[in-house]
DRENDO-1510 file (C-alpha; in Angstrom, 1 decimal, always signed):
<recs>
REC; n; res; u; v; w
REC; 1; MET; -54.9; -68.4; +75.2 .
REC; 2; GLU; -52.5; -69.2; +72.2 .
REC; 3; GLY; -54.0; -67.4; +69.1 .
REC; 4; LEU; -56.0; -65.2; +70.9 .
REC; 5; LEU; -53.1; -62.4; +69.4 .
REC; 6; PHE; -53.5; -63.4; +66.2 .
REC; 7; TYR; -57.4; -63.3; +66.0 .
REC; 8; TRP; -57.4; -59.9; +67.3 .
REC; 9; MET; -55.0; -58.7; +65.0 .
REC; 10; ALA; -56.3; -60.1; +62.1 .
REC; 11; TRP; -60.0; -58.9; +62.9 .
REC; 12; MET; -58.6; -55.6; +63.2 .
REC; 13; SER; -56.9; -55.7; +59.6 .
REC; 14; TRP; -60.4; -56.5; +58.5 .
REC; 15; VAL; -61.9; -53.8; +59.9 .
REC; 16; VAL; -59.6; -51.2; +58.9 .
REC; 17; VAL; -59.4; -52.7; +55.3 .
REC; 18; MET; -63.1; -52.8; +55.2 .
REC; 19; PHE; -64.0; -49.2; +56.6 .
REC; 20; PHE; -61.1; -47.1; +56.0 .
REC; 21; ILE; -59.4; -48.0; +52.5 .
REC; 22; PRO; -61.4; -46.9; +49.6 .
REC; 23; LYS; -63.2; -49.2; +47.7 .
REC; 24; LYS; -61.8; -47.6; +44.4 .
REC; 25; ILE; -58.5; -49.2; +45.5 .
REC; 26; LYS; -57.9; -52.7; +43.1 .
REC; 27; PHE; -56.5; -54.8; +46.2 .
REC; 28; ARG; -58.8; -54.3; +48.7 .
REC; 29; PHE; -61.1; -56.8; +48.0 .
REC; 30; VAL; -58.9; -59.2; +47.3 .
REC; 31; LEU; -57.1; -58.4; +50.8 .
REC; 32; LEU; -60.6; -58.7; +52.7 .
REC; 33; PHE; -60.8; -62.1; +50.7 .
REC; 34; HIS; -57.6; -63.4; +51.8 .
REC; 35; ILE; -57.4; -62.1; +55.7 .
REC; 36; LEU; -60.9; -64.0; +55.9 .
REC; 37; SER; -59.4; -67.0; +54.5 .
REC; 38; VAL; -56.7; -67.2; +56.9 .
REC; 39; ILE; -58.7; -66.8; +59.6 .
REC; 40; SER; -60.8; -69.6; +58.6 .
REC; 41; LEU; -58.4; -71.7; +57.9 .
REC; 42; ALA; -56.2; -71.1; +61.3 .
REC; 43; GLY; -58.3; -73.4; +63.2 .
REC; 44; TYR; -57.4; -76.5; +60.8 .
REC; 45; GLN; -54.2; -78.7; +60.9 .
REC; 46; LEU; -53.1; -81.2; +57.9 .
REC; 47; ASP; -51.4; -84.1; +59.5 .
REC; 48; VAL; -49.2; -86.5; +57.3 .
REC; 49; GLN; -47.8; -89.2; +59.6 .
REC; 50; ARG; -46.2; -87.5; +62.4 .
REC; 51; TYR; -45.8; -84.1; +60.7 .
REC; 52; SER; -48.7; -81.7; +61.3 .
REC; 53; ILE; -49.2; -78.2; +59.7 .
REC; 54; ASN; -51.7; -75.4; +60.1 .
REC; 55; THR; -54.1; -75.3; +56.6 .
REC; 56; ALA; -53.6; -71.5; +56.8 .
REC; 57; ALA; -49.4; -71.6; +56.2 .
REC; 58; ILE; -50.5; -73.7; +53.4 .
REC; 59; TYR; -52.9; -71.3; +51.9 .
REC; 60; LEU; -50.5; -68.1; +52.5 .
REC; 61; PHE; -47.6; -70.2; +50.8 .
REC; 62; ALA; -50.1; -71.0; +47.9 .
REC; 63; VAL; -51.4; -67.5; +47.5 .
REC; 64; ILE; -47.6; -65.8; +47.7 .
REC; 65; CYS; -46.0; -68.3; +45.3 .
REC; 66; ALA; -48.8; -67.7; +42.8 .
REC; 67; SER; -48.8; -63.6; +43.3 .
REC; 68; ILE; -44.9; -63.5; +42.2 .
REC; 69; ARG; -45.3; -65.7; +39.4 .
REC; 70; ASN; -45.7; -63.0; +36.9 .
REC; 71; LYS; -42.5; -60.9; +38.2 .
REC; 72; PRO; -39.1; -60.5; +36.1 .
REC; 73; LEU; -37.0; -63.6; +37.0 .
REC; 74; ARG; -34.5; -61.7; +38.8 .
REC; 75; ASN; -37.0; -60.3; +40.9 .
REC; 76; GLN; -38.0; -63.7; +41.7 .
REC; 77; ILE; -34.8; -64.8; +42.5 .
REC; 78; ASN; -34.3; -61.9; +44.8 .
REC; 79; PHE; -37.4; -62.8; +46.6 .
REC; 80; ILE; -36.8; -66.5; +47.1 .
REC; 81; CYS; -33.2; -65.7; +48.4 .
REC; 82; THR; -34.3; -63.3; +50.9 .
REC; 83; CYS; -37.3; -65.8; +52.0 .
REC; 84; VAL; -34.5; -68.4; +52.4 .
REC; 85; ILE; -32.5; -66.1; +54.6 .
REC; 86; LEU; -35.3; -64.8; +56.7 .
REC; 87; ALA; -36.5; -68.9; +57.0 .
REC; 88; LEU; -32.8; -69.6; +58.3 .
REC; 89; ALA; -32.7; -66.5; +60.2 .
REC; 90; TYR; -36.5; -67.5; +62.0 .
REC; 91; SER; -35.1; -71.3; +62.5 .
REC; 92; SER; -31.8; -70.5; +64.2 .
REC; 93; LEU; -33.2; -68.1; +66.7 .
REC; 94; GLU; -35.9; -70.7; +67.4 .
REC; 95; MET; -33.6; -73.5; +67.9 .
REC; 96; TYR; -31.1; -71.3; +69.9 .
REC; 97; ALA; -34.0; -70.6; +72.1 .
REC; 98; LEU; -34.9; -74.1; +72.5 .
REC; 99; LEU; -31.3; -75.4; +73.3 .
REC; 100; ASP; -30.1; -72.5; +75.3 .
REC; 101; PRO; -33.0; -70.5; +76.6 .
REC; 102; VAL; -31.0; -69.0; +79.8 .
REC; 103; TRP; -29.4; -66.6; +77.3 .
REC; 104; VAL; -32.4; -65.4; +75.7 .
REC; 105; ILE; -33.2; -62.7; +78.1 .
REC; 106; PHE; -35.3; -60.6; +76.1 .
REC; 107; SER; -38.9; -61.4; +75.1 .
REC; 108; LYS; -38.2; -64.1; +72.0 .
REC; 109; THR; -40.8; -62.6; +69.7 .
REC; 110; ALA; -39.7; -59.2; +70.0 .
REC; 111; ILE; -36.1; -60.3; +69.0 .
REC; 112; LEU; -37.9; -62.0; +66.1 .
REC; 113; ALA; -39.6; -59.0; +65.3 .
REC; 114; ILE; -36.5; -56.9; +65.2 .
REC; 115; LEU; -34.4; -59.4; +63.4 .
REC; 116; ILE; -36.5; -60.4; +60.7 .
REC; 117; ASN; -38.0; -56.9; +59.7 .
REC; 118; TYR; -34.8; -55.4; +59.7 .
REC; 119; THR; -33.2; -58.3; +57.6 .
REC; 120; ALA; -36.1; -57.9; +55.2 .
REC; 121; ILE; -35.5; -54.1; +55.0 .
REC; 122; LEU; -31.9; -54.3; +54.3 .
REC; 123; LEU; -32.6; -56.9; +51.2 .
REC; 124; ILE; -35.9; -55.7; +49.4 .
REC; 125; LYS; -37.0; -52.0; +49.3 .
REC; 126; ASP; -40.5; -52.5; +47.9 .
REC; 127; TRP; -42.8; -52.7; +50.8 .
REC; 128; LYS; -45.5; -54.9; +49.4 .
REC; 129; MET; -42.3; -57.5; +48.2 .
REC; 130; ARG; -41.1; -57.0; +51.6 .
REC; 131; ILE; -44.2; -57.9; +53.3 .
REC; 132; LEU; -44.8; -60.9; +51.4 .
REC; 133; SER; -41.1; -62.2; +51.8 .
REC; 134; ILE; -41.5; -61.9; +55.8 .
REC; 135; ILE; -44.8; -64.3; +55.9 .
REC; 136; LEU; -43.2; -66.8; +53.7 .
REC; 137; GLY; -40.0; -66.7; +55.4 .
REC; 138; LEU; -42.0; -67.1; +58.5 .
REC; 139; VAL; -43.8; -69.8; +57.0 .
REC; 140; LEU; -40.6; -71.7; +55.5 .
REC; 141; GLY; -39.2; -70.8; +58.8 .
REC; 142; ASP; -41.5; -72.6; +61.1 .
REC; 143; CYS; -41.6; -75.8; +58.5 .
REC; 144; LEU; -37.8; -76.2; +58.8 .
REC; 145; PHE; -37.8; -75.9; +62.5 .
REC; 146; ALA; -40.5; -78.4; +62.9 .
REC; 147; ALA; -38.6; -80.9; +60.3 .
REC; 148; VAL; -35.6; -80.6; +62.6 .
REC; 149; LEU; -37.6; -81.6; +65.7 .
REC; 150; TYR; -39.4; -84.0; +64.1 .
REC; 151; HIS; -35.6; -85.6; +62.9 .
REC; 152; ILE; -34.6; -85.6; +66.7 .
REC; 153; GLY; -37.9; -87.2; +67.5 .
REC; 154; MET; -39.9; -84.0; +69.2 .
REC; 155; PRO; -42.8; -83.6; +67.3 .
REC; 156; TYR; -43.8; -80.1; +66.5 .
REC; 157; PRO; -46.9; -78.7; +64.7 .
REC; 158; ALA; -45.9; -76.5; +62.1 .
REC; 159; ALA; -47.7; -73.1; +61.9 .
REC; 160; SER; -49.6; -73.7; +65.5 .
REC; 161; PHE; -51.1; -71.0; +67.1 .
REC; 162; GLU; -48.0; -69.8; +68.7 .
REC; 163; TRP; -46.7; -69.1; +65.6 .
REC; 164; LEU; -49.8; -67.1; +64.4 .
REC; 165; ASP; -49.4; -65.1; +67.5 .
REC; 166; LYS; -46.0; -64.6; +66.7 .
REC; 167; ALA; -46.1; -64.1; +63.0 .
REC; 168; ALA; -48.9; -61.2; +63.7 .
REC; 169; VAL; -46.4; -59.8; +65.9 .
REC; 170; ILE; -44.0; -59.3; +63.3 .
REC; 171; MET; -46.2; -58.4; +60.7 .
REC; 172; GLY; -47.6; -55.7; +63.1 .
REC; 173; ALA; -44.0; -54.3; +63.5 .
REC; 174; GLY; -43.5; -54.4; +59.4 .
REC; 175; LEU; -46.3; -52.7; +59.0 .
REC; 176; SER; -45.7; -50.0; +61.4 .
REC; 177; TRP; -42.2; -49.4; +59.8 .
REC; 178; VAL; -44.1; -48.7; +56.3 .
REC; 179; LEU; -46.4; -46.7; +58.1 .
REC; 180; MET; -43.6; -44.6; +59.8 .
REC; 181; GLU; -41.9; -44.4; +56.1 .
REC; 182; ALA; -44.8; -43.2; +54.6 .
REC; 183; VAL; -45.4; -40.6; +57.1 .
REC; 184; ILE; -41.7; -39.4; +56.6 .
REC; 185; GLY; -42.3; -39.5; +53.2 .
REC; 186; LEU; -45.5; -37.0; +53.1 .
REC; 187; LEU; -43.6; -34.6; +55.5 .
REC; 188; GLN; -40.6; -34.4; +53.3 .
REC; 189; SER; -42.8; -33.6; +50.6 .
REC; 190; TYR; -44.7; -31.2; +52.8 .
REC; 191; MET; -41.4; -29.4; +53.6 .
REC; 192; LYS; -40.1; -29.4; +50.1 .
REC; 193; TYR; -43.5; -27.8; +49.0 .
REC; 194; GLY; -43.5; -25.1; +51.9 .
REC; 195; GLN; -39.8; -24.3; +50.4 .
REC; 196; ARG; -40.9; -23.9; +47.0 .
REC; 197; GLU; -43.6; -21.5; +48.1 .
REC; 198; LYS; -41.5; -19.4; +50.1 .
REC; 199; GLN; -38.6; -19.0; +47.2 .
REC; 200; GLY; -41.5; -18.3; +44.7 .
</recs>
């Protein structure tokens, strides 16, 4: 069933944020609100003539654009360029898989997860901006893919439940990488502290 993986991971994320992140953390309430908003909007589509897009994608686009408005101009340009690169990477792989699926011997979602996250890691160091760029890049990439298909007479609903499932897997891979970076950082700090204790 399309969308099941998205809903499962979204609700799991909500539970983790709700019960495992301390209330003192500033972004906790905002994150809970955004997760619930995306879950609520995921079931609705906005139709403009033959073009259709999920309202959750529109919400994500608006929220991310609003969140980077106070960033320095240089950071904004870097963020936008990264999003465009990720969008082109996503739409290119989707188009390649559509036109010549025989050569896609592995799971398309797994390939996208590796490609998108690896590209984002190379382009952006800050993990928060990296996650936002991945989300916006996926939204723009699927809209671009839908526009190309619409142009050749193949209507495709942008940000459908199938896309939400893929986006959930890609985001899960990205957050797993962030968690691994945090664990490695803690281990390095612990090892340095142990060496100082021995020297002292």
